[in-house]
ZATOR-30575 format. One record per residue: x, y, z of N, C-alpha, C in turn; residue in one letter; residue number from 1. Coordinates in nm, 2 decimals, decimal comma, padded with zeros to 4 digits. Atoms other than C-alpha are relative to their C-alpha. Example, Ala and Ser with C-alpha at 12.3 -4.5 7.8 and 13.67 -1.06 7.14 Angstrom:
2
((00,09; -00,12; 00,00); (01,23; -00,45; 00,78); (00,09; 00,12; 00,00); "A"; 1);
((-00,09; -00,11; 00,00); (01,37; -00,11; 00,71); (-00,08; 00,11; 00,08); "S"; 2);
% end
This chain:
260
((00,08; 00,07; 00,10); (00,41; 02,01; 00,87); (-00,14; 00,04; 00,02); "M"; 1);
((00,14; -00,04; 00,00); (00,06; 02,13; 00,78); (-00,09; -00,12; 00,03); "S"; 2);
((00,09; 00,10; -00,03); (-00,24; 01,94; 00,89); (-00,05; -00,07; -00,12); "A"; 3);
((00,04; 00,07; 00,12); (-00,35; 01,67; 00,65); (-00,15; 00,03; -00,03); "P"; 4);
((00,14; -00,03; 00,04); (-00,67; 01,72; 00,45); (-00,09; -00,12; 00,06); "P"; 5);
((00,10; 00,10; -00,05); (-00,99; 01,53; 00,57); (-00,01; -00,12; -00,10); "A"; 6);
((00,00; 00,10; 00,10); (-00,98; 01,33; 00,24); (00,14; -00,02; -00,06); "T"; 7);
((-00,13; 00,02; 00,04); (-00,65; 01,17; 00,16); (00,02; -00,03; -00,15); "A"; 8);
((-00,01; 00,04; 00,14); (-00,73; 01,02; -00,18); (-00,14; 00,02; -00,07); "V"; 9);
((00,12; -00,02; 00,07); (-00,99; 01,11; -00,44); (00,02; -00,04; -00,15); "T"; 10);
((00,00; 00,02; 00,15); (-01,05; 00,96; -00,79); (-00,14; 00,02; -00,05); "T"; 11);
((00,12; -00,03; 00,07); (-01,31; 01,07; -01,03); (00,00; -00,06; -00,14); "R"; 12);
((00,00; 00,06; 00,13); (-01,39; 00,86; -01,34); (00,13; -00,05; -00,05); "G"; 13);
((-00,14; 00,05; 00,03); (-01,05; 00,70; -01,33); (00,00; -00,11; -00,10); "L"; 14);
((-00,01; 00,11; 00,10); (-00,97; 00,50; -01,64); (00,15; -00,02; -00,03); "V"; 15);
((-00,14; 00,04; 00,04); (-00,64; 00,32; -01,72); (-00,01; -00,11; -00,10); "K"; 16);
((00,00; 00,10; 00,10); (-00,59; 00,14; -02,04); (00,14; -00,04; -00,03); "R"; 17);
((-00,13; 00,04; 00,05); (-00,30; -00,07; -02,16); (-00,03; -00,05; -00,14); "F"; 18);
((00,04; 00,04; 00,14); (-00,34; -00,08; -02,54); (-00,15; 00,00; -00,01); "G"; 19);
((00,14; 00,01; 00,01); (-00,69; -00,21; -02,60); (-00,06; -00,06; 00,12); "T"; 20);
((00,06; 00,05; -00,13); (-00,73; -00,35; -02,25); (-00,02; 00,11; 00,10); "T"; 21);
((00,03; -00,10; -00,11); (-00,91; -00,14; -01,99); (00,01; -00,07; 00,13); "T"; 22);
((-00,03; 00,06; -00,13); (-00,77; -00,23; -01,65); (-00,08; 00,06; 00,11); "A"; 23);
((00,08; -00,07; -00,10); (-00,95; 00,04; -01,45); (-00,10; 00,08; -00,08); "V"; 24);
((00,11; -00,05; 00,09); (-01,29; 00,15; -01,59); (-00,09; 00,10; 00,08); "D"; 25);
((00,09; -00,10; -00,06); (-01,44; 00,48; -01,45); (-00,02; -00,01; 00,15); "G"; 26);
((00,01; 00,02; -00,14); (-01,37; 00,43; -01,08); (00,00; 00,13; 00,07); "V"; 27);
((00,01; -00,11; -00,09); (-01,48; 00,69; -00,83); (00,03; -00,05; 00,14); "D"; 28);
((-00,04; 00,04; -00,13); (-01,32; 00,66; -00,49); (00,04; 00,11; 00,09); "L"; 29);
((-00,05; -00,09; -00,10); (-01,27; 00,86; -00,17); (00,05; -00,08; 00,12); "E"; 30);
((-00,06; 00,06; -00,12); (-01,04; 00,76; 00,11); (00,03; 00,11; 00,10); "V"; 31);
((-00,02; -00,10; -00,10); (-01,05; 00,95; 00,43); (00,13; -00,01; 00,07); "R"; 32);
((-00,13; 00,00; -00,07); (-00,74; 01,05; 00,62); (-00,01; -00,09; 00,13); "T"; 33);
((00,00; 00,09; -00,12); (-00,66; 00,78; 00,88); (-00,08; -00,12; -00,02); "G"; 34);
((00,09; 00,12; 00,03); (-00,87; 00,51; 00,71); (00,09; -00,11; -00,06); "E"; 35);
((-00,06; 00,12; 00,06); (-00,76; 00,16; 00,62); (-00,10; -00,06; -00,10); "L"; 36);
((00,09; 00,05; 00,10); (-00,92; 00,06; 00,29); (00,06; -00,11; -00,07); "V"; 37);
((-00,05; 00,12; 00,07); (-00,88; -00,28; 00,13); (-00,07; -00,01; -00,13); "V"; 38);
((00,06; 00,02; 00,13); (-00,93; -00,33; -00,24); (00,00; -00,15; -00,02); "L"; 39);
((00,02; 00,14; 00,02); (-01,06; -00,68; -00,32); (-00,04; -00,03; -00,15); "L"; 40);
((00,04; 00,04; 00,14); (-01,12; -00,87; -00,65); (00,09; -00,11; -00,05); "G"; 41);
((-00,07; 00,10; 00,07); (-01,01; -01,14; -00,88); (00,13; 00,05; -00,05); "L"; 42);
((-00,12; -00,04; 00,07); (-00,66; -01,14; -01,03); (-00,04; 00,06; -00,13); "S"; 43);
((00,03; -00,07; 00,12); (-00,68; -00,90; -01,32); (-00,12; 00,09; 00,01); "G"; 44);
((00,12; -00,09; -00,02); (-00,97; -00,70; -01,17); (00,03; 00,15; 00,00); "S"; 45);
((-00,04; -00,14; 00,00); (-00,77; -00,38; -01,16); (00,05; 00,05; 00,13); "G"; 46);
((-00,04; -00,05; -00,14); (-00,67; -00,36; -00,79); (00,14; 00,06; 00,00); "K"; 47);
((-00,14; -00,05; 00,00); (-00,29; -00,33; -00,84); (00,02; 00,12; -00,09); "S"; 48);
((-00,01; -00,11; 00,09); (-00,33; -00,10; -01,14); (-00,05; 00,13; 00,07); "T"; 49);
((00,06; -00,11; -00,07); (-00,56; 00,13; -00,94); (00,10; 00,06; 00,11); "L"; 50);
((-00,09; -00,04; -00,11); (-00,31; 00,13; -00,65); (00,12; 00,09; -00,06); "L"; 51);
((-00,12; -00,07; 00,06); (-00,02; 00,24; -00,89); (-00,04; 00,13; -00,07); "R"; 52);
((00,04; -00,13; 00,05); (-00,23; 00,51; -01,04); (00,00; 00,11; 00,11); "C"; 53);
((00,02; -00,10; -00,11); (-00,26; 00,68; -00,70); (00,13; 00,08; 00,02); "L"; 54);
((-00,12; -00,07; -00,01); (00,11; 00,77; -00,69); (00,07; 00,03; -00,13); "N"; 55);
((-00,06; -00,03; 00,13); (00,17; 00,81; -01,06); (00,09; -00,10; -00,06); "G"; 56);
((-00,08; 00,11; 00,06); (00,35; 00,48; -01,12); (-00,06; -00,04; -00,13); "L"; 57);
((00,07; 00,02; 00,13); (00,09; 00,43; -01,39); (-00,07; 00,13; -00,03); "H"; 58);
((00,07; -00,12; 00,04); (-00,02; 00,75; -01,57); (-00,14; -00,04; -00,04); "P"; 59);
((00,14; 00,03; 00,03); (-00,40; 00,76; -01,60); (-00,03; 00,03; -00,15); "V"; 60);
((00,05; -00,02; 00,14); (-00,57; 00,74; -01,94); (-00,11; 00,11; 00,00); "T"; 61);
((00,11; -00,10; -00,01); (-00,87; 00,95; -01,83); (-00,04; 00,01; 00,15); "A"; 62);
((00,05; -00,02; -00,14); (-01,03; 01,09; -01,51); (00,10; 00,08; 00,08); "G"; 63);
((-00,08; -00,08; -00,10); (-00,88; 01,25; -01,20); (00,05; -00,08; 00,11); "E"; 64);
((-00,05; 00,06; -00,13); (-00,66; 01,14; -00,91); (00,06; 00,11; 00,08); "V"; 65);
((-00,05; -00,10; -00,09); (-00,60; 01,37; -00,62); (00,05; -00,07; 00,13); "V"; 66);
((-00,06; 00,06; -00,12); (-00,37; 01,26; -00,34); (00,07; 00,12; 00,09); "V"; 67);
((-00,06; -00,10; -00,09); (-00,30; 01,50; -00,04); (00,01; 00,13; -00,07); "D"; 68);
((00,02; -00,13; 00,08); (-00,42; 01,80; -00,26); (00,08; 00,00; -00,13); "T"; 69);
((-00,08; 00,00; 00,13); (-00,18; 01,70; -00,55); (-00,09; -00,07; -00,10); "V"; 70);
((00,07; 00,06; 00,11); (-00,36; 01,64; -00,88); (00,10; -00,09; -00,08); "A"; 71);
((-00,09; 00,10; 00,06); (-00,17; 01,33; -00,98); (-00,01; -00,01; -00,15); "V"; 72);
((00,03; 00,03; 00,14); (-00,33; 01,30; -01,32); (00,06; 00,11; -00,09); "H"; 73);
((-00,07; -00,10; 00,09); (-00,17; 01,63; -01,44); (00,13; 00,05; 00,07); "R"; 74);
((-00,13; -00,04; -00,07); (00,14; 01,65; -01,21); (00,12; -00,02; -00,09); "A"; 75);
((-00,12; 00,01; 00,07); (00,47; 01,72; -01,36); (00,10; -00,09; 00,07); "R"; 76);
((-00,09; 00,10; -00,06); (00,77; 01,48; -01,29); (00,05; 00,05; 00,13); "P"; 77);
((-00,05; -00,05; -00,12); (00,91; 01,71; -01,02); (-00,11; -00,01; 00,11); "A"; 78);
((00,11; 00,01; -00,10); (00,57; 01,72; -00,84); (-00,02; -00,14; 00,04); "E"; 79);
((00,02; 00,14; -00,04); (00,54; 01,34; -00,86); (00,11; -00,05; 00,09); "L"; 80);
((-00,11; 00,04; -00,08); (00,88; 01,30; -00,71); (-00,02; 00,05; 00,15); "R"; 81);
((00,03; -00,06; -00,13); (00,78; 01,53; -00,42); (-00,11; -00,08; 00,07); "R"; 82);
((00,12; 00,08; -00,05); (00,45; 01,34; -00,38); (00,05; -00,13; 00,06); "L"; 83);
((-00,04; 00,14; -00,04); (00,63; 01,00; -00,36); (00,08; 00,00; 00,13); "R"; 84);
((-00,06; 00,00; -00,13); (00,82; 01,12; -00,05); (-00,10; -00,01; 00,11); "T"; 85);
((00,11; 00,01; -00,09); (00,48; 01,13; 00,12); (-00,08; -00,12; -00,02); "D"; 86);
((00,08; 00,12; 00,02); (00,35; 00,81; -00,02); (00,09; -00,12; 00,00); "V"; 87);
((-00,08; 00,12; -00,02); (00,50; 00,48; 00,10); (-00,06; -00,11; -00,08); "G"; 88);
((00,05; 00,12; 00,08); (00,47; 00,15; -00,10); (00,06; -00,12; 00,06); "F"; 89);
((-00,05; 00,13; -00,05); (00,49; -00,20; 00,05); (-00,04; -00,10; -00,10); "V"; 90);
((00,03; 00,09; 00,11); (00,52; -00,47; -00,21); (-00,01; -00,15; 00,06); "F"; 91);
((00,02; 00,14; -00,04); (00,44; -00,85; -00,19); (00,14; -00,06; 00,02); "Q"; 92);
((-00,13; 00,07; 00,00); (00,81; -00,94; -00,25); (00,10; 00,06; 00,09); "Q"; 93);
((-00,09; -00,06; -00,11); (00,96; -00,73; 00,03); (00,10; 00,10; -00,06); "F"; 94);
((-00,10; -00,09; 00,07); (01,24; -00,58; -00,20); (00,10; 00,05; 00,10); "N"; 95);
((-00,12; -00,04; -00,09); (01,50; -00,58; 00,08); (00,13; -00,04; -00,07); "L"; 96);
((-00,14; 00,04; 00,05); (01,87; -00,59; 00,01); (00,05; -00,10; 00,10); "I"; 97);
((-00,02; 00,11; -00,09); (01,95; -00,93; 00,15); (00,14; 00,01; 00,07); "G"; 98);
((-00,13; 00,00; -00,06); (02,32; -00,87; 00,22); (00,02; 00,11; 00,11); "R"; 99);
((-00,01; -00,11; -00,10); (02,25; -00,56; 00,43); (-00,08; -00,04; 00,13); "L"; 100);
((00,06; 00,03; -00,12); (02,14; -00,57; 00,79); (-00,15; 00,06; 00,00); "T"; 101);
((00,13; -00,05; -00,01); (01,78; -00,50; 00,90); (00,01; 00,15; 00,02); "C"; 102);
((-00,01; -00,14; -00,03); (01,89; -00,16; 01,04); (00,03; 00,08; -00,13); "L"; 103);
((-00,03; -00,07; 00,12); (02,05; -00,06; 00,71); (-00,11; 00,00; -00,10); "E"; 104);
((00,11; 00,00; 00,09); (01,75; -00,17; 00,51); (-00,11; 00,11; 00,04); "N"; 105);
((00,10; -00,10; -00,05); (01,52; 00,05; 00,73); (00,06; 00,14; -00,03); "V"; 106);
((-00,06; -00,14; 00,02); (01,76; 00,35; 00,70); (-00,02; 00,04; -00,15); "L"; 107);
((00,02; -00,04; 00,14); (01,72; 00,33; 00,32); (-00,13; 00,07; -00,02); "I"; 108);
((00,13; -00,07; 00,01); (01,36; 00,45; 00,38); (00,02; 00,15; 00,01); "G"; 109);
((-00,02; -00,14; -00,02); (01,51; 00,79; 00,47); (00,07; 00,07; -00,11); "A"; 110);
((-00,08; -00,06; 00,11); (01,70; 00,85; 00,15); (-00,06; 00,11; -00,07); "L"; 111);
((00,07; -00,11; 00,06); (01,43; 01,07; 00,01); (00,00; 00,13; 00,07); "G"; 112);
((00,00; -00,12; -00,08); (01,48; 01,32; 00,29); (00,13; 00,04; 00,05); "R"; 113);
((-00,13; -00,04; -00,04); (01,85; 01,34; 00,32); (00,08; 00,05; -00,13); "V"; 114);
((-00,08; -00,05; 00,11); (02,11; 01,51; 00,10); (00,12; -00,09; -00,02); "R"; 115);
((-00,12; 00,08; 00,03); (02,38; 01,31; -00,08); (-00,02; -00,15; 00,02); "G"; 116);
((00,01; 00,14; -00,01); (02,44; 00,94; -00,11); (00,04; -00,05; 00,14); "P"; 117);
((-00,04; 00,07; -00,13); (02,49; 00,70; 00,19); (00,07; -00,13; -00,04); "R"; 118);
((-00,07; 00,12; 00,02); (02,75; 00,43; 00,18); (00,03; -00,07; 00,13); "Y"; 119);
((-00,03; 00,07; -00,13); (02,73; 00,20; 00,48); (-00,06; 00,07; 00,12); "G"; 120);
((00,07; -00,05; -00,12); (02,60; 00,24; 00,83); (00,07; 00,12; 00,06); "L"; 121);
((-00,08; -00,11; -00,07); (02,88; 00,48; 00,94); (-00,03; 00,13; -00,07); "L"; 122);
((00,03; -00,12; 00,07); (02,76; 00,74; 00,69); (-00,14; 00,06; 00,04); "T"; 123);
((00,13; -00,05; -00,05); (02,42; 00,78; 00,87); (00,02; 00,06; 00,13); "W"; 124);
((-00,01; -00,07; -00,13); (02,37; 01,02; 01,16); (-00,05; -00,09; 00,11); "S"; 125);
((00,05; 00,07; -00,12); (02,31; 00,90; 01,51); (-00,15; 00,01; 00,01); "A"; 126);
((00,14; -00,03; -00,01); (01,97; 01,06; 01,49); (-00,08; -00,10; -00,09); "R"; 127);
((00,07; 00,09; 00,10); (01,87; 00,86; 01,18); (00,01; -00,15; 00,05); "H"; 128);
((-00,01; 00,13; -00,05); (02,00; 00,54; 01,34); (-00,09; -00,03; 00,12); "K"; 129);
((00,09; 00,01; -00,12); (01,80; 00,60; 01,66); (-00,15; -00,02; -00,06); "R"; 130);
((00,13; 00,00; 00,06); (01,49; 00,66; 01,44); (-00,03; -00,14; -00,06); "E"; 131);
((00,02; 00,13; 00,07); (01,54; 00,34; 01,24); (-00,01; -00,11; 00,11); "A"; 132);
((00,01; 00,10; -00,11); (01,59; 00,14; 01,56); (-00,14; 00,00; 00,07); "L"; 133);
((00,13; -00,01; -00,06); (01,27; 00,28; 01,70); (-00,11; -00,06; -00,09); "A"; 134);
((00,10; 00,06; 00,09); (01,08; 00,16; 01,39); (00,01; -00,15; 00,01); "H"; 135);
((-00,02; 00,15; -00,02); (01,24; -00,19; 01,43); (-00,06; -00,04; 00,13); "L"; 136);
((00,06; 00,04; -00,13); (01,13; -00,19; 01,79); (-00,15; 00,00; -00,01); "D"; 137);
((00,14; -00,01; 00,01); (00,78; -00,09; 01,69); (-00,06; -00,13; -00,07); "R"; 138);
((00,05; 00,12; 00,07); (00,75; -00,40; 01,46); (00,05; -00,12; 00,07); "I"; 139);
((-00,04; 00,11; -00,07); (00,90; -00,62; 01,72); (00,13; -00,07; -00,04); "G"; 140);
((-00,12; 00,06; 00,05); (01,24; -00,68; 01,56); (00,13; 00,08; 00,03); "L"; 141);
((-00,12; -00,07; -00,04); (01,48; -00,45; 01,74); (00,12; -00,09; 00,03); "A"; 142);
((-00,11; 00,09; -00,03); (01,68; -00,75; 01,85); (00,06; -00,06; -00,13); "D"; 143);
((-00,06; 00,05; 00,13); (01,74; -00,84; 01,48); (00,06; 00,12; -00,08); "Q"; 144);
((-00,05; -00,11; 00,07); (01,88; -00,50; 01,39); (00,13; -00,02; -00,08); "A"; 145);
((-00,13; 00,02; 00,07); (02,23; -00,63; 01,30); (00,00; -00,13; -00,08); "D"; 146);
((00,01; 00,13; 00,08); (02,10; -00,95; 01,13); (-00,02; 00,03; -00,15); "Q"; 147);
((00,02; -00,02; 00,15); (02,13; -00,98; 00,75); (-00,15; -00,03; -00,03); "R"; 148);
((00,14; 00,01; 00,04); (01,79; -00,94; 00,59); (-00,04; -00,13; -00,06); "A"; 149);
((00,03; 00,13; 00,06); (01,82; -01,26; 00,39); (00,00; -00,12; 00,09); "D"; 150);
((00,01; 00,11; -00,09); (01,84; -01,47; 00,70); (-00,13; 00,00; 00,08); "T"; 151);
((00,12; -00,01; -00,07); (01,50; -01,37; 00,82); (-00,11; -00,08; -00,07); "L"; 152);
((00,11; 00,07; 00,06); (01,17; -01,55; 00,77); (-00,08; 00,10; -00,09); "S"; 153);
((00,08; -00,09; 00,09); (00,92; -01,41; 00,51); (-00,08; 00,10; 00,08); "G"; 154);
((00,08; -00,10; -00,08); (00,70; -01,26; 00,78); (00,09; 00,11; 00,06); "G"; 155);
((-00,09; -00,10; -00,05); (01,00; -01,09; 00,94); (00,05; 00,10; -00,10); "Q"; 156);
((-00,04; -00,08; 00,11); (01,12; -00,96; 00,61); (-00,11; 00,10; -00,04); "Q"; 157);
((00,10; -00,10; 00,03); (00,78; -00,80; 00,54); (-00,02; 00,10; 00,11); "Q"; 158);
((00,01; -00,10; -00,11); (00,78; -00,64; 00,88); (00,11; 00,10; -00,01); "R"; 159);
((-00,11; -00,09; 00,03); (01,12; -00,49; 00,80); (-00,03; 00,09; -00,11); "V"; 160);
((00,04; -00,08; 00,11); (00,99; -00,37; 00,47); (-00,10; 00,11; 00,05); "A"; 161);
((00,09; -00,10; -00,05); (00,71; -00,20; 00,66); (00,07; 00,11; 00,08); "L"; 162);
((-00,08; -00,09; -00,08); (00,96; -00,04; 00,90); (00,07; 00,10; -00,09); "A"; 163);
((-00,07; -00,08; 00,10); (01,15; 00,09; 00,60); (-00,09; 00,11; -00,06); "R"; 164);
((00,09; -00,09; 00,05); (00,84; 00,25; 00,47); (-00,04; 00,10; 00,10); "T"; 165);
((00,03; -00,10; -00,10); (00,76; 00,41; 00,80); (00,11; 00,10; 00,02); "L"; 166);
((-00,11; -00,09; -00,01); (01,11; 00,55; 00,81); (-00,01; 00,11; -00,11); "M"; 167);
((00,02; -00,10; 00,10); (01,01; 00,74; 00,50); (-00,08; 00,12; 00,05); "Q"; 168);
((00,09; -00,10; -00,06); (00,76; 00,93; 00,71); (-00,12; 00,04; -00,09); "G"; 169);
((00,11; -00,03; 00,09); (00,46; 00,89; 00,47); (-00,13; 00,05; 00,06); "P"; 170);
((00,14; -00,03; -00,04); (00,11; 01,03; 00,50); (-00,09; -00,11; -00,06); "R"; 171);
((00,08; 00,11; 00,06); (-00,03; 00,76; 00,27); (00,09; -00,12; -00,02); "L"; 172);
((-00,07; 00,12; 00,02); (00,08; 00,40; 00,26); (-00,08; -00,09; -00,09); "L"; 173);
((00,06; 00,09; 00,10); (00,00; 00,18; -00,04); (00,06; -00,14; 00,02); "L"; 174);
((-00,06; 00,14; -00,02); (00,04; -00,20; 00,01); (-00,07; -00,09; -00,10); "A"; 175);
((00,05; 00,09; 00,10); (00,01; -00,44; -00,28); (00,02; -00,14; 00,04); "D"; 176);
((00,00; 00,14; -00,04); (-00,08; -00,79; -00,16); (00,12; -00,03; 00,10); "E"; 177);
((-00,12; 00,01; -00,09); (00,16; -00,75; 00,14); (00,00; -00,13; 00,08); "P"; 178);
((00,00; 00,13; -00,08); (00,06; -01,09; 00,30); (-00,02; -00,12; -00,09); "V"; 179);
((00,03; 00,11; 00,09); (00,01; -01,30; -00,01); (00,09; -00,12; 00,01); "A"; 180);
((-00,09; 00,11; -00,01); (00,32; -01,51; 00,05); (00,03; -00,04; 00,14); "S"; 181);
((-00,02; 00,03; -00,14); (00,28; -01,54; 00,42); (-00,10; -00,10; 00,05); "L"; 182);
((00,09; 00,09; -00,06); (00,13; -01,80; 00,64); (-00,11; 00,08; 00,08); "D"; 183);
((00,10; -00,08; -00,07); (-00,19; -01,71; 00,83); (00,04; 00,08; 00,13); "P"; 184);
((-00,05; -00,07; -00,12); (-00,01; -01,62; 01,16); (00,07; 00,12; -00,04); "E"; 185);
((-00,08; -00,12; 00,04); (00,24; -01,39; 00,99); (-00,09; 00,10; -00,07); "N"; 186);
((00,09; -00,09; 00,07); (-00,03; -01,25; 00,77); (-00,08; 00,09; 00,10); "A"; 187);
((00,07; -00,08; -00,10); (-00,23; -01,15; 01,08); (00,09; 00,10; 00,07); "G"; 188);
((-00,10; -00,09; -00,06); (00,08; -01,00; 01,24); (00,02; 00,13; -00,08); "T"; 189);
((-00,02; -00,11; 00,09); (00,14; -00,78; 00,94); (-00,12; 00,09; -00,01); "V"; 190);
((00,12; -00,08; 00,00); (-00,22; -00,67; 00,92); (-00,02; 00,07; 00,13); "M"; 191);
((00,00; -00,07; -00,13); (-00,21; -00,59; 01,29); (00,08; 00,12; 00,00); "D"; 192);
((-00,09; -00,12; 00,01); (00,08; -00,36; 01,23); (-00,05; 00,11; -00,09); "L"; 193);
((00,06; -00,10; 00,09); (-00,09; -00,19; 00,94); (-00,11; 00,08; 00,07); "L"; 194);
((00,11; -00,07; -00,07); (-00,40; -00,12; 01,15); (00,05; 00,09; 00,11); "L"; 195);
((-00,05; -00,08; -00,11); (-00,19; 00,00; 01,44); (00,06; 00,13; -00,04); "R"; 196);
((-00,06; -00,12; 00,04); (00,01; 00,25; 01,25); (-00,11; 00,09; -00,06); "V"; 197);
((00,11; -00,08; 00,05); (-00,31; 00,36; 01,08); (-00,07; 00,08; 00,12); "C"; 198);
((00,07; -00,06; -00,11); (-00,47; 00,43; 01,42); (00,09; 00,10; 00,08); "R"; 199);
((-00,08; -00,08; -00,08); (-00,17; 00,56; 01,61); (00,06; 00,13; -00,07); "E"; 200);
((-00,06; -00,11; 00,07); (-00,02; 00,78; 01,34); (-00,09; 00,08; -00,09); "D"; 201);
((00,10; -00,06; 00,09); (-00,34; 00,87; 01,16); (00,05; -00,01; -00,15); "R"; 202);
((-00,06; 00,03; 00,14); (-00,17; 00,72; 00,85); (-00,11; -00,07; -00,08); "L"; 203);
((00,10; 00,05; 00,09); (-00,40; 00,65; 00,56); (00,06; -00,12; -00,07); "T"; 204);
((-00,05; 00,13; 00,06); (-00,36; 00,29; 00,42); (-00,10; -00,05; -00,10); "V"; 205);
((00,08; 00,07; 00,10); (-00,49; 00,15; 00,09); (00,08; -00,12; -00,04); "V"; 206);
((-00,07; 00,13; 00,01); (-00,41; -00,22; 00,06); (-00,08; -00,09; -00,09); "C"; 207);
((00,06; 00,11; 00,08); (-00,49; -00,49; -00,20); (00,01; -00,13; 00,07); "T"; 208);
((00,00; 00,13; -00,07); (-00,58; -00,83; -00,06); (-00,08; -00,10; -00,09); "L"; 209);
((00,09; 00,10; 00,05); (-00,72; -01,16; -00,18); (-00,08; -00,07; 00,11); "H"; 210);
((00,06; 00,07; -00,11); (-00,81; -01,29; 00,16); (-00,11; 00,07; 00,06); "Q"; 211);
((00,13; -00,07; -00,04); (-01,17; -01,19; 00,24); (00,00; 00,01; 00,15); "V"; 212);
((00,01; 00,00; -00,15); (-01,15; -01,29; 00,61); (00,10; 00,10; 00,06); "D"; 213);
((-00,09; -00,11; -00,05); (-00,84; -01,07; 00,66); (-00,06; 00,14; -00,02); "L"; 214);
((00,05; -00,13; 00,03); (-01,01; -00,78; 00,49); (-00,12; 00,03; 00,10); "A"; 215);
((00,12; -00,02; -00,09); (-01,33; -00,82; 00,71); (00,05; 00,02; 00,14); "L"; 216);
((-00,05; -00,01; -00,13); (-01,12; -00,85; 01,02); (00,08; 00,12; 00,03); "G"; 217);
((-00,09; -00,11; -00,03); (-00,88; -00,56; 00,98); (-00,03; 00,13; -00,07); "W"; 218);
((00,03; -00,13; 00,07); (-01,02; -00,30; 00,73); (-00,11; 00,08; 00,06); "A"; 219);
((00,11; -00,09; -00,03); (-01,23; 00,00; 00,80); (-00,11; -00,01; -00,11); "H"; 220);
((00,09; 00,00; 00,12); (-01,38; -00,02; 00,45); (00,05; -00,09; -00,11); "R"; 221);
((-00,03; 00,10; 00,11); (-01,39; -00,27; 00,16); (-00,05; 00,06; -00,13); "L"; 222);
((00,04; -00,04; 00,13); (-01,39; -00,17; -00,20); (00,03; -00,12; -00,10); "V"; 223);
((-00,01; 00,12; 00,09); (-01,45; -00,45; -00,46); (00,00; 00,05; -00,14); "G"; 224);
((-00,01; -00,02; 00,14); (-01,35; -00,44; -00,82); (-00,02; -00,13; -00,08); "L"; 225);
((00,03; 00,11; 00,09); (-01,47; -00,66; -01,10); (00,01; 00,05; -00,14); "R"; 226);
((-00,01; -00,04; 00,14); (-01,35; -00,62; -01,46); (00,04; 00,15; -00,01); "G"; 227);
((-00,05; -00,14; 00,00); (-01,19; -00,28; -01,36); (-00,11; 00,10; 00,05); "G"; 228);
((00,10; -00,09; -00,05); (-01,52; -00,14; -01,23); (-00,03; -00,03; 00,15); "R"; 229);
((00,03; 00,01; -00,14); (-01,61; -00,07; -00,87); (-00,14; -00,06; 00,02); "K"; 230);
((00,13; 00,07; -00,02); (-01,89; -00,31; -00,76); (-00,04; -00,01; 00,15); "V"; 231);
((00,03; 00,01; -00,14); (-01,87; -00,28; -00,38); (00,08; 00,12; 00,07); "L"; 232);
((-00,07; -00,10; -00,08); (-01,79; 00,01; -00,14); (-00,08; 00,01; 00,13); "D"; 233);
((00,07; 00,01; -00,13); (-01,90; -00,07; 00,22); (00,10; 00,00; 00,12); "R"; 234);
((-00,08; 00,01; -00,12); (-01,77; -00,04; 00,57); (00,01; -00,15; 00,04); "T"; 235);
((-00,02; 00,14; -00,03); (-01,63; -00,37; 00,70); (-00,10; -00,05; 00,10); "A"; 236);
((00,09; 00,05; -00,10); (-01,87; -00,39; 00,99); (-00,15; 00,01; -00,05); "D"; 237);
((00,13; -00,01; 00,05); (-02,17; -00,32; 00,76); (-00,03; -00,09; -00,12); "G"; 238);
((00,01; 00,09; 00,12); (-02,12; -00,60; 00,50); (00,02; -00,14; 00,04); "V"; 239);
((-00,02; 00,14; -00,04); (-02,15; -00,98; 00,52); (00,10; -00,06; -00,09); "S"; 240);
((-00,10; 00,07; 00,08); (-01,90; -01,23; 00,39); (-00,06; -00,04; -00,13); "R"; 241);
((00,06; 00,04; 00,12); (-02,15; -01,35; 00,14); (-00,01; 00,11; -00,10); "A"; 242);
((00,01; -00,11; 00,09); (-02,19; -01,00; 00,00); (00,14; 00,03; -00,06); "E"; 243);
((-00,14; -00,03; 00,05); (-01,81; -00,96; -00,03); (00,04; -00,11; -00,10); "V"; 244);
((-00,04; 00,11; 00,09); (-01,78; -01,30; -00,20); (-00,06; 00,03; -00,14); "M"; 245);
((00,06; -00,04; 00,13); (-02,01; -01,16; -00,48); (00,10; 00,07; -00,09); "E"; 246);
((-00,11; -00,07; 00,08); (-01,71; -00,95; -00,58); (00,07; -00,10; -00,09); "V"; 247);
((-00,08; 00,10; 00,07); (-01,54; -01,27; -00,69); (-00,08; -00,08; -00,11); "Y"; 248);
((00,08; 00,07; 00,11); (-01,83; -01,38; -00,92); (00,06; 00,05; -00,13); "R"; 249);
((-00,06; -00,03; 00,13); (-01,68; -01,40; -01,27); (-00,09; 00,07; -00,09); "R"; 250);
((00,08; -00,07; 00,10); (-01,80; -01,18; -01,55); (-00,06; -00,09; -00,10); "L"; 251);
((00,06; 00,08; 00,11); (-02,03; -01,32; -01,81); (00,02; 00,07; -00,13); "E"; 252);
((-00,02; -00,05; 00,13); (-01,95; -01,28; -02,17); (-00,14; 00,00; -00,08); "T"; 253);
((00,12; 00,00; 00,08); (-02,21; -01,22; -02,44); (-00,04; -00,14; -00,04); "A"; 254);
((00,04; 00,14; 00,04); (-02,20; -01,60; -02,52); (-00,04; -00,08; 00,13); "T"; 255);
((00,04; 00,07; -00,13); (-02,27; -01,68; -02,15); (00,11; -00,07; 00,06); "G"; 256);
((-00,11; 00,06; -00,06); (-01,92; -01,80; -02,08); (00,06; 00,09; 00,11); "M"; 257);
((-00,06; -00,08; -00,11); (-01,76; -01,69; -01,75); (00,15; 00,03; -00,03); "A"; 258);
((-00,14; -00,04; 00,02); (-01,44; -01,49; -01,77); (00,05; 00,07; 00,12); "V"; 259);
((-00,05; -00,07; -00,12); (-01,21; -01,35; -01,50); (-00,01; 00,15; -00,02); "A"; 260);
% end
């Protein structure tokens, strides 16, 4: 595998519209390889839309998106499929298959790099099963490998979802509100894991959050969006909580009324 570029993600003048609604409005962003960047903002500020523009889940309306040297904004379907094998995505709702074991759910992360379908645990190689177990061990759930996913707590399920993404072998990990449904203790555990894989694997992480204190405690850099525009881009150790909270100030309309 070739060495990753110094910059993992670049956007220039990124615009995404849905009909007459502009969700992302001229955003310039650079994310360095091995950096954990948190996107902050009100609901509807464009965080999740921006995240989905990075791997082509949302085609951009205007501007440029480059991920790992791939120009996403003009990539063909085959190029996007290849890119997505290098870009993992962790969702708020876990998206595990409840009737399958934790081990089987993690193995699903390797489907993009094996040939042919897989039906059940016996169709996976011993090498893949060892790799999946190692990822479960890394997130502290090796002892739950044979447990059905739907019997786990929310925090445990999100950790299994992270292990499944790591099984994919990504260079870039996108996480959309990965701790929104978790209690503070489990939220901290998941953020600890994200920061750890970022440091140990030099894995680039771009994550959307609502929790300002989590962002300040775990991110390398904070990027704030308001009304689809970037209004903050600072290192976490160089910004105050009060400055970050300004991101959540609501927009003022021409009539003086506040809108989200």
